[in-house]
N, C-alpha and C positions, 0 to 999 in steps of 0.2 A: 398537498404539501406545497408551501411557498418557498421559493429559493431566489436569491439575488444573483443576477447574471451581470457580468462585467465585460466590457469590450477589451479586446487585446490592444493595448496602447501602441505597441511598436511592432510593425511587420516589415519583412524584407522588401516586398514590392507587391502592389496590388495585382499586377499582371502575372507575377510568379504564383500568386494564389490561384489565378485562373489556369495557369499552365499545368499545375499538378492536380486539378480538380478531378480528372477521370479516375485516378487511383486513390486520392485522398478521401473522396466520398465513400469509398469501399473499405476504409480503415487501414489501407496498406501504408507502411510496412508492419504496423502492429498486428494486423489480422491478414491472413492470406487466403482463407477459404473462398470468400466471395470474389476476391481479386482473380484467383485462378479460374473461377467459373465464368465471370462476367467481363473480364478485361481482355482485349481492348473493346471499347464501346462499338456497337453496331452502327450508330448514327449520331451525328451532332448537327446542330443548326444554329445559326445566328444571322444578324443583318449585315449589310454591306460595310458598316462602320467597324465591324469586329474582325476584319481580316488579320490584322497584326495582333490585337489583344486577345482573341479567343482561338482562332484557328492556328495561327503560326506559333503562338506561345506554347500551346499544347504540343504541337508537333516538335518544336525545338527541344523542350524539356524531356519529352518521352524518348526522342532519338538519343539524347545524351544519357538518360537513365537506363533505357532498355534496348536501344538500338533499333526501334521500330515505331511506327505511328501508333497513337493511342486510340485511333478510331478507324473503322473500316470504310465509312462513307460520310460525305459532307453535303449539306444543302445550305447555300447562302441565300436567304430570302431578301426580297425587295422591301421598299417602304410604301406606306399608305400616303398617297398624294391627293390633291383635290382633282376635280374633273378636268382641269386644264393642265394637269401635270405639275402643279406648283406644290411646294412643301406646305403642309398645314401648319398654320401659326395663329396664335390668338391675336397678335398684332395685325394680321391681315384679315382677320374675321372669317377665315375659311375652314375652321376646325369643325369636324363632325366627330362626336364621341361615340364609342360603342354603345353606351347607355342610351343615347338618343335613338339609334337605329333599333336597338332591342325593344325600346318602348313602343315603337311603331309597328314592327313586323315580327319581333321575337328573335331569340338567339339562334334558332336553327336556320332561319332564313339568312341571317347575317353570316353564319359560318359557311353556308352553301354558296352565298354570293361571293365572299372573299376567295374561296377556294376555286370557284369556277371562272371568275372574271379574268384572271391572268395566271401565267405560270408562277410557281412559288418564287422563282429567282428574279422575276420581273417586278417592277414597281406597279402598285395598284392605283389606278386613277379612279377614285371613288366617285360614283354618281348615283343619284336616287333613282334614275330611270332603270338602271341595271338591277338595283335592289327590288324595284317593283316587278320586273320581269321574273325574277326568281321567286318572289312572293306569290305571283300568280301560278307558277309551276307547282309550288308546294300546296297551294289551295286546290289545284286540279288533282294532285295526288290524293289529297284528303277526300275529295268528292268521288274519285274512282274507288277508293277504299270503301266508302259508305254506300256506293251505288247498289251492290248486290245484297247488302245485309238484310233489307226488309224481305226480299224474296227468299233468302236462305232461312230466315227466322220463320217465315210463313210455312215453308216446307220442312221445318225442323231438320235442316241439313246438318250433318256431322261429317267432317273430313275423315277420309280413310286413315286409320292409324294402326300401329303395331304396339300393343301393350300401352296404349295411351300416349305414345310418342309418334310425332309426325315425321314422315320421310316422303320420298318420291316414288314409292312402290306402286301406287295407283296409276300414276302417269306412265310408268314403264310398262305396266301390264295392259293398259288400254290405249296406248298412243296410236297404234296402227288403225284403230277403229274411230278415232276422234276426227271431227271435221278439220279441214285444212286451216281454218282460222285459229283453232285451238293449238294445233301442232305448230303453227307459225309462231305464236306468242311464247310457247314453251321453248321453241328453238331460239328465239330472239333473246329471251332473258338469260339463257345459257351462253349465247354469243357475247352478250353484254358483260356477263360475269367474267369471262375469259379476258376480255379487253381491259376491264377494270383491274383484274389481278395483275396483268402485265404492266399496266400504267403505274400502279402503286409500287411495284417493285423498282421502278425507275424514278420514283418520287414525282411523277407527273400527275399531281392531284387535280390540276385543271382538266386534263384529258379524262380522268375517271369521272369527275363530277359532271362534266359536260355530257358525257355518254349517258349518265343516269338521267339527266334532265331531258335529253333528246328522247330517250326511251319512254319516259313518263308522258311527254307531250305528244310525240308522233306515233309511236308504236302502240302504246297502251290506251291512251285517252282518245285520240283522234282516229284511231283505226280499229283496234280490237273491241273496245267497248261499244263502238257504233255497230259493229257486226254482230256481237253476241247479245245485244239488248233484246231482240225479239225472242230469243230462246229463254230468257229469264221470265218472260211473260206467259210461257206455256202453262196451261192448267193441268192438274193431275200429275201422275207419275210419267216421267219422260227421261229416257236415257240421254237424249241430247241436252236436256236441262242439267242433268247430273254432271255430264261432261263439262258444261259451262261453269258450274259451281266449282268442281274440282280444279279446273284450269285457273280460274280466278284466284282460288285459294292458294294454289301452287305458286303462281306468279307473284302474288302479294307477299307470300312468305319469303321467296327468294329476293324480291326487290327490297324489302325492308332490311334484310340481313346485309345486303350490299350497301344500302344507304345509311346504315346505323353509325358508321364512324363519322359521317358528315352531318347527319341530323339526328343526334342521339335521343332527343326528347320525343319528337314526333314518332319515330320508329318504335320507341318503347311503348308509347300509347297504343299504336296499332297492334303491336305484338301481343300485348296483354289481352286484347280481345280475340286475337286469332290463335292464341296459345292453346295447345291441347293439354290433357290432364297431367301427363308426366313429362312434358317438355321442360327444358331448362327454365329457370325462374325469370330470366331476362334475355332480351334479344342480344345483349352484349356478351352473353355466355354461350351463344351458338358457335359451332365450328364455322370457320371461314369457308365460303362456297366459291370456288374458282371456276365454276362452270362444268357441266357434264357434256363432253363432246359427243357422246353417244346419243344425246337428245338434240343435237344440232343438225338441222337440215338446210344446208347452204342453198341448195337448188330451190327449195320452197321460199326461203327468204328473198332470193333474187326474183322469183316469180311474183311475189307480193309487191316488190319494188316496181315491177313492170305494171302491175295492176294499179298501183298508186298513180303512176304516170298516166295511165288510161283514165283514172278518176279525174285527174286535173284537166286532161284534154276534154273530157265530157263537160266539165264545169265551164271551161272556156267556150266550148261550142254552144252550150245553152245560153251563156251570156251574150255571145255574138248573135244568136238567133232570138234573143229575148224570150226564152222559154225557161220558166222557173223549174226547179228540181221536182216540185210536187206534181208537175204536169208529166204524165207518162208519155213515152214515145214508143212506136212500134218496133223500131230496130236501130241499133247503133252499129256502124261498120268500121272496123279497124283495118286500115290499109298498111301493110308492112312487108318488108323484104327479109325480115329476120325470123328464122325458125324458132328462136328462143322466145320472141314476143308471141308468135303464133301458139306455141305450146303453153305458155303461161296463161293466155286468154282462154284457151280451150280447157285447161285444167281447172281454172278458177272462174269458169263461165257463170256459175250461179252467183258468185260474189260480184262479178262485173255487171250482170243484169240488175242485181239489187242496188248497187251503187249508182248505176246510170238511170235507174227507174225506167228500164226498157224491157219489152217483152222478149227480145232476143238480141244477142250480140254476135255478130258475124265477123270473120276474119277474111280479108282478101290479101293474098300473098302477091309478091312481085310479078309472078307469071300470070296473074289474073284468075287463079283458081281459089275456090273457097275452102274453108276448113270443114272437116268431117262433122256432120250433125248440124251444120248451119247452111244457110242459103248461099249457093254459088252466085257470084256476080260476074 
């Protein structure tokens, strides 16, 4: 059915129209049901140029009409500027359109870049180098997702489910028997989830997205995948391989659910392949996961941080001694006065030996005594 629409020719004031928007859009005063349920608004946002026209006009009108603010929280966002902090203008020739960025890297990369590069209330200094960094991070995530798939398919792996719906019951039941690297990445994704949940409640989108990018690059790709790779190559039935499969599946499911608000298309693509028979139809229909503190092992996360420092120190020592990583060494000695460092290297000694390509890793404490099970010096 076709109808002719006409513009309202005379209005009181354009800013008055904005001022009453929070209840006018709900049909108030003609309708009251939605107004009673939804008003005042939980959140409003606009740019720096809308202080008077949007924020204050609503506040003034609502205070007069109802004696209270029409919104519970406010976020005033910044503007998109060029790399030098100048306003984008066609006359200056420094305009970069969203369509141009999307054509090169896709909409998800653009979203993640904009959200992670600066706080929402700060101006964004757009630069292609930053876009490239985020694009590489997204490509790494895609490669991490694809990495275990051939092995899972070869072994006909099926994630543990209850009535065709996936949850974390397998992880909870087997966590105490899993290798430290599995327990670490499970702990870390839950720590990240808690950080992201807290950041989003405070509208700190930059903090949430940066935490996700750091997790993808540092914790998942450069650390866990490197440690777990040999277990994927094990032939035949192996509990250690199943632990690796279940851990990767668990982490990817949790990760894409956290990333979904920021990269909706990529996460949907991954989810559809990881989805179990009776799971929700879309990643965007999953319940929000704010992290399970019972699966967080802060001491193990700290120990892994220490081992990462050990890893960096070994790389520097090899570079100074002109010994490439593929050349094994008989022993690496850690000299420390910290009991925390000593305990971490002892607990994760197998990981240390593997990362250092050494037959043994010893610890020498400040008093000159060696650690248990290693050679005293």
